[in-house]
C-alpha positions in Angstrom: -95.8 -50.8 51.1 -96.8 -50.7 47.0 -100.0 -52.2 46.2 -98.7 -54.3 43.1 -95.4 -57.0 44.2 -92.3 -56.0 42.1 -90.9 -58.3 39.8 -87.9 -60.1 41.2 -86.1 -60.0 37.9 -86.2 -55.9 38.3 -84.7 -55.7 41.7 -81.8 -53.6 41.4 -78.5 -54.2 43.8 -75.3 -53.2 45.0 -72.1 -53.3 42.1 -70.4 -56.4 43.3 -66.4 -57.5 42.7 -66.0 -58.5 39.5 -64.9 -62.2 38.8 -65.7 -65.2 40.3 -63.3 -65.7 42.8 -65.2 -63.0 45.1 -67.8 -65.5 46.3 -65.3 -68.2 47.2 -64.3 -67.0 50.9 -68.3 -67.1 51.4 -69.0 -70.6 50.1 -65.8 -71.6 51.6 -66.6 -70.1 55.4 -70.3 -71.3 54.8 -68.9 -75.0 54.0 -66.6 -75.0 56.8 -69.4 -73.7 59.3 -72.0 -76.4 58.3 -69.2 -79.0 58.7 -68.7 -77.6 62.3 -72.2 -77.7 63.1 -72.9 -80.9 62.1 -70.0 -82.5 63.7 -71.0 -80.7 67.2 -74.4 -81.8 66.4 -73.4 -85.6 66.3 -71.3 -85.6 69.1 -73.5 -83.7 71.3 -76.3 -86.2 70.6 -74.1 -88.9 71.5 -73.1 -87.6 74.5 -76.5 -87.0 75.5 -77.9 -90.4 74.6 -75.0 -93.0 75.6 -72.9 -91.0 78.5 -75.7 -88.9 79.9 -78.8 -91.5 79.3 -81.2 -88.9 77.7 -84.8 -90.0 77.5 -86.5 -89.2 73.9 -88.6 -86.1 75.4 -85.1 -85.1 76.7 -83.5 -85.5 73.4 -86.8 -83.5 71.9 -86.1 -80.6 74.0 -82.0 -80.5 73.2 -83.1 -80.4 69.4 -85.7 -77.6 70.4 -83.5 -75.3 71.9 -80.9 -75.3 69.6 -83.5 -73.8 67.1 -85.5 -71.9 69.7 -83.7 -68.8 68.1 -85.5 -68.8 64.7 -88.8 -68.7 66.4 -88.2 -66.0 69.1 -85.2 -63.8 67.5 -85.4 -64.6 63.9 -87.2 -61.4 62.6 -85.2 -59.1 64.9 -82.2 -60.3 63.7 -83.1 -60.2 60.2 -83.8 -56.3 60.7 -80.4 -55.6 62.4 -78.6 -57.7 59.9 -80.4 -55.6 56.9 -78.9 -52.4 58.6 -75.3 -53.7 58.5 -74.6 -56.9 57.1 -70.9 -56.8 57.5 -68.0 -59.1 57.9 -67.4 -57.9 61.4 -70.8 -59.5 62.2 -70.4 -63.0 60.4 -66.9 -62.7 62.5 -68.1 -62.3 65.8 -70.9 -64.7 65.5 -68.7 -67.3 64.3 -66.1 -67.0 67.3 -68.9 -66.9 70.0 -70.1 -70.2 68.9 -66.7 -71.3 68.5 -66.4 -70.4 72.6 -69.3 -71.8 73.5 -68.3 -75.3 71.7 -65.0 -75.3 73.9 -67.1 -74.7 76.9 -68.4 -78.0 76.4 -65.2 -79.8 75.5 -63.5 -78.0 79.1 -66.8 -79.7 80.9 -66.2 -82.8 79.5 -62.3 -83.0 79.8 -63.3 -82.2 83.8 -66.2 -84.9 83.8 -68.4 -82.4 84.5 -70.8 -82.0 81.8 -74.4 -82.1 82.3 -77.8 -81.9 80.5 -78.4 -78.4 81.6 -74.6 -77.1 80.0 -75.8 -79.0 76.8 -79.2 -77.1 76.8 -77.7 -73.6 77.6 -75.0 -73.8 75.0 -77.8 -75.4 72.1 -79.8 -72.4 73.0 -77.0 -70.0 72.7 -74.9 -71.4 69.8 -78.5 -71.5 67.9 -79.1 -68.0 68.4 -75.6 -67.4 67.1 -76.1 -70.0 64.0 -79.4 -67.7 63.2 -77.0 -64.1 63.1 -75.0 -66.1 60.9 -77.1 -67.9 58.6 -79.3 -64.6 57.8 -76.1 -62.3 57.6 -74.5 -64.8 54.8 -77.5 -64.5 52.9 -78.0 -60.6 53.4 -74.1 -60.0 52.3 -74.7 -61.9 49.3 -75.9 -59.5 46.9 -72.9 -57.2 47.9 -70.5 -59.9 46.9 -71.8 -61.1 43.6 -74.6 -58.3 43.0 -78.2 -58.9 42.5 -78.1 -60.7 39.5 -75.6 -63.7 40.6 -77.7 -63.9 44.2 -79.6 -66.7 43.3 -77.0 -68.9 41.9 -74.6 -68.2 44.8 -77.3 -69.1 47.5 -78.0 -72.3 45.4 -74.3 -73.0 45.9 -74.2 -72.0 48.9 -77.2 -74.4 50.0 -75.9 -77.2 47.8 -72.7 -77.4 49.4 -74.6 -77.1 52.9 -77.1 -79.8 52.5 -74.2 -82.0 51.1 -71.9 -81.3 54.2 -74.6 -82.2 56.9 -75.3 -85.6 54.9 -71.8 -86.7 54.4 -69.6 -85.1 57.7 -71.7 -87.1 60.3 -70.5 -90.2 58.8 -66.5 -88.8 59.4 -68.0 -87.5 62.8 -69.2 -90.9 63.7 -65.7 -92.4 63.1 -64.1 -89.5 64.7 -66.4 -90.3 67.8 -65.6 -94.2 67.8 -61.8 -93.4 67.1 -60.9 -90.6 69.6 -63.9 -89.9 71.7 -67.1 -87.4 71.6 -64.6 -84.8 73.7 -61.9 -84.5 70.9 -64.8 -84.7 68.2 -66.2 -81.8 69.9 -62.9 -79.9 69.7 -62.3 -80.4 66.1 -66.1 -79.3 65.7 -64.9 -76.1 67.6 -61.9 -75.4 65.7 -64.0 -75.6 62.4 -66.6 -73.2 63.5 -63.5 -70.8 64.2 -62.0 -71.5 60.9 -65.5 -70.6 59.2 -65.2 -67.4 61.1 -61.6 -66.6 60.2 -62.0 -67.4 56.5 -64.6 -64.3 55.9 -62.1 -62.2 56.8 -60.8 -62.9 53.1 -64.4 -61.6 51.9 -64.3 -58.6 49.6 -67.5 -56.9 49.0 -67.5 -53.9 46.1 -66.4 -50.6 47.0 -69.5 -48.8 45.9 -71.3 -51.4 48.0 -68.8 -51.0 51.3 -69.3 -47.3 50.8 -72.9 -47.5 50.8 -73.2 -49.6 53.4 -71.3 -47.7 55.9 -72.8 -44.6 54.8 -76.2 -46.4 55.3 -75.3 -47.5 58.7 -73.9 -44.2 59.7 -76.9 -42.7 59.1 -79.0 -45.2 60.8 -76.9 -45.0 64.0 -77.3 -41.1 63.7 -81.2 -41.4 63.4 -81.4 -43.7 66.5 -79.5 -41.0 69.0 -81.8 -38.8 67.6 -84.8 -40.9 68.6 -86.8 -41.3 71.6 -87.2 -44.7 72.5 -90.6 -45.2 71.8 -90.0 -43.8 68.3 -87.0 -46.1 67.9 -89.1 -49.3 69.0 -92.0 -48.1 66.7 -89.6 -47.6 63.5 -88.0 -51.2 64.4 -91.4 -52.9 64.3 -92.3 -51.2 61.2 -88.9 -52.2 59.4 -89.6 -55.9 60.8 -93.2 -56.0 59.4 -91.9 -54.9 56.0 -90.3 -58.8 56.0 -93.5 -60.3 56.9 -95.8 -58.2 54.6 -93.5 -58.9 51.7 -93.3 -62.4 52.5 -97.1 -62.5 52.3 -97.6 -60.5 49.1 -95.6 -62.9 47.0 -98.0 -65.9 47.0 -95.5 -68.4 45.4 -92.7 -67.5 47.9 -95.3 -67.8 50.7 -96.8 -71.0 49.7 -92.9 -72.4 49.4 -92.3 -71.1 52.9 -95.6 -73.1 54.4 -94.5 -76.2 52.5 -91.0 -76.1 54.1 -92.6 -75.7 57.4 -94.3 -78.6 57.2 -91.4 -80.6 55.6 -89.3 -79.3 58.6 -92.2 -79.9 61.6 -91.9 -83.6 60.3 -88.3 -83.8 60.4 -88.3 -82.2 63.9 -90.5 -85.1 64.9 -88.4 -87.6 63.2 -84.8 -86.3 64.4 -86.4 -86.2 67.9 -86.6 -89.8 67.9 -84.0 -91.2 65.3 -81.0 -91.9 67.5 -83.5 -93.7 70.1 -85.3 -95.7 67.4 -81.8 -97.0 66.1 -80.3 -97.7 69.4 -83.0 -99.0 71.2 -86.2 -99.6 69.5 -84.4 -101.7 67.0 -80.8 -102.2 68.9 -79.1 -101.8 65.8 -76.2 -100.7 67.4 -73.8 -97.9 66.4 -72.1 -99.3 63.3 -75.6 -99.3 61.2 -76.1 -96.0 62.6 -72.7 -95.0 61.1 -73.9 -96.9 57.8 -77.5 -94.9 57.7 -75.5 -92.0 58.1 -73.3 -92.8 54.9 -76.1 -93.8 52.9 -77.5 -90.6 53.6 -74.6 -88.9 52.6 -74.4 -90.8 49.2 -77.9 -89.9 48.4 -77.1 -86.2 49.4 -74.1 -86.2 47.2 -76.3 -87.3 44.2 -78.9 -85.2 44.9 -76.4 -82.2 45.3 -74.9 -82.9 42.2 -78.0 -83.2 39.9 -80.6 -80.7 41.8 -79.3 -77.6 39.6 -79.0 -79.6 36.4 -82.7 -81.2 36.8 -84.2 -77.8 37.5 -82.5 -76.4 34.2 -83.7 -79.3 32.1 -87.2 -79.5 33.5 -87.9 -76.4 35.1 -87.6 -75.8 38.7 -91.3 -75.9 39.9 -91.7 -79.5 38.1 -88.1 -80.6 39.7 -89.1 -79.1 43.1 -92.6 -80.6 43.1 -91.1 -84.3 42.0 -88.6 -84.0 45.1 -91.2 -82.7 47.4 -93.5 -85.7 46.3 -90.9 -88.1 47.2 -90.7 -87.1 50.8 -93.5 -89.1 52.0 -92.9 -92.3 50.1 -89.2 -92.4 51.6 -90.6 -91.6 54.8 -92.8 -94.5 54.8 -89.7 -96.6 54.4 -88.8 -96.1 58.1 -92.3 -97.0 59.1 -91.7 -100.4 57.0 -88.3 -101.1 59.0 -90.4 -101.0 62.4 -93.2 -103.2 61.0 -90.6 -105.6 59.3 -87.8 -105.4 62.2 -86.1 -108.7 60.6 -85.2 -106.5 57.4 -85.3 -103.1 59.5 -81.4 -102.3 58.5 -82.4 -103.0 54.6 -85.6 -100.3 54.6 -83.8 -98.1 56.8 -80.6 -97.8 54.4 -83.0 -97.3 51.2 -84.7 -95.0 53.1 -81.7 -93.0 54.4 -80.0 -93.1 50.7 -83.4 -91.8 49.1 -84.1 -89.3 52.0 -80.7 -87.6 50.9 -81.2 -87.5 47.2 -84.6 -86.1 47.6 -84.2 -83.3 50.5 -81.0 -82.4 49.5 -82.4 -81.6 45.9 -85.3 -80.0 47.0 -83.5 -77.7 49.3 -81.2 -76.8 46.5 -83.6 -75.8 44.3 -85.9 -74.0 46.7 -82.9 -72.1 48.1 -82.5 -70.7 44.6 -85.9 -69.8 43.6 -86.6 -67.9 47.4 -83.5 -65.9 46.6 -84.9 -64.9 43.0 -88.2 -64.2 44.4 -86.7 -61.8 47.3 -85.7 -58.3 47.1 -82.2 -57.9 47.5 -82.8 -55.0 49.7 -84.8 -56.8 52.2 -83.1 -60.1 52.0 -82.1 -60.3 55.6 -85.6 -59.3 56.8 -87.4 -61.7 54.4 -85.1 -64.7 54.7 -85.4 -64.2 58.3 -88.9 -64.3 58.5 -89.3 -67.3 56.4 -86.7 -68.8 58.8 -88.5 -67.7 61.7 -91.5 -69.7 60.1 -89.8 -72.5 59.0 -87.1 -73.3 61.9 -89.2 -71.5 64.4 -91.8 -74.7 64.3 -88.6 -77.1 64.8 -88.7 -76.5 68.7 -92.5 -77.4 68.3 -91.7 -80.4 66.4 -88.9 -81.5 68.5 -90.7 -81.5 71.6 -94.1 -83.3 70.5 -91.7 -86.1 68.5 -90.0 -86.8 71.9 -93.5 -86.9 73.6 -95.1 -88.8 71.0 -92.9 -91.2 71.4 -92.8 -91.8 74.7 -96.5 -91.7 75.1 -97.9 -93.4 72.1 -94.6 -95.4 70.5 -92.3 -95.3 67.7 -95.2 -96.3 65.2 -97.0 -93.2 66.0 -94.3 -91.1 65.5 -92.9 -92.0 62.1 -96.5 -92.2 60.8 -97.0 -88.5 62.1 -93.8 -87.8 59.9 -94.9 -89.2 57.1 -98.4 -87.5 57.1 -96.6 -84.3 57.4 -94.3 -85.0 54.6 -97.5 -86.1 52.3 -99.4 -82.6 53.1 -96.2 -80.6 52.3 -96.2 -82.2 48.9 -99.5 -81.1 48.6 -99.1 -77.6 49.4 -95.7 -77.4 47.0 -97.4 -79.4 44.4 -100.6 -76.9 43.9 -97.8 -73.7 44.3 -98.3 -71.2 41.5 -95.3 -70.4 39.6 -94.8 -67.4 37.0 -94.0 -69.0 33.1 -90.4 -67.9 33.5 -89.6 -69.9 36.6 -91.1 -73.0 34.4 -88.4 -72.3 31.8 -85.6 -71.7 33.9 -83.7 -73.3 37.1 -81.9 -71.6 39.8 -79.9 -68.4 38.7 -80.6 -68.4 34.9 
């Protein structure tokens, strides 16, 4: 490893197809995949709580299993993806996830669905999701070239964040009108469609040839090596992602901030449905309104994120967004303390959370991509996901247990405190002078 961290602006990358249309299949596939994932999450949560009677602790475990692969397999997947980030890998992973969701639909139709089945699908589909997300990021330089990576990743994150907030409202309506089984079937169809869309993705001829040659060399080397040497080489490659992340102080501190935000969000997510439907007894209509309010906020956040970063500079905009998270979380705590006006407080919180978290994620994804060498995109992004998403299972389990043992007020307070600490970490992160003047992809 070099002793000095390279300037990200000097990263070289493969040539990419010319024209803005080259990235559209990747953006479209990412958006459809996010829609399918969001619809599936809502339908399975509904089945777990309403149909199967899951407790807060069981919901925490379900959420934890869905993100377990980020913790256990994130870095190995990153190494493998960096070796060959191909369209076929995206296709196979997406179709596997669609088949897993289809198994839930079949079990539901046969009245044979169990929590154990939900747990198994959450674990396996979560693993496939890690492959999809890592490959989408790693293949980006081959689609638009190194110079366009930051802007492309920001656009993908903007669309995904918006969808994750808007689609649940439509999914909730679909559950009410057609049932959870039909909703799961729609999710499976969307997931399969997202996988098929990538067949339209085209990468530069030079990049494709180079990738195929590299893959062939890797395969030849692996066959020539004995198992111990191959394993040693694998760990060396994995260590590059970690060392690169640690060497880049700004990227490392932003990763720590995201870990804290995600930990808090996992604590909250484990109890959110139980909070609204049981603790406050507000009913499914209010739950749908809360999702819609978050969707409107997310729409606003996705629209203002990049312009705000361009106008104020990404660091200032990023800090402003993350510092809003703790006060917004406090609105949920206020709803618990002032239950007569709980719906009003929760609606305000959902809207403002949508604005702040989507804008934060869009800005963060752009600058993280800019700070990452293109040839290490898979390993570094997988290492970051291992940390930022790997902590989610812990938060999910802790959130569920904390709610069962200490109550909702203590659980929501923990969410608030974690957001406050994340705000301090990100607000004190050093940025280069170039980042203070420009937004994502500029």
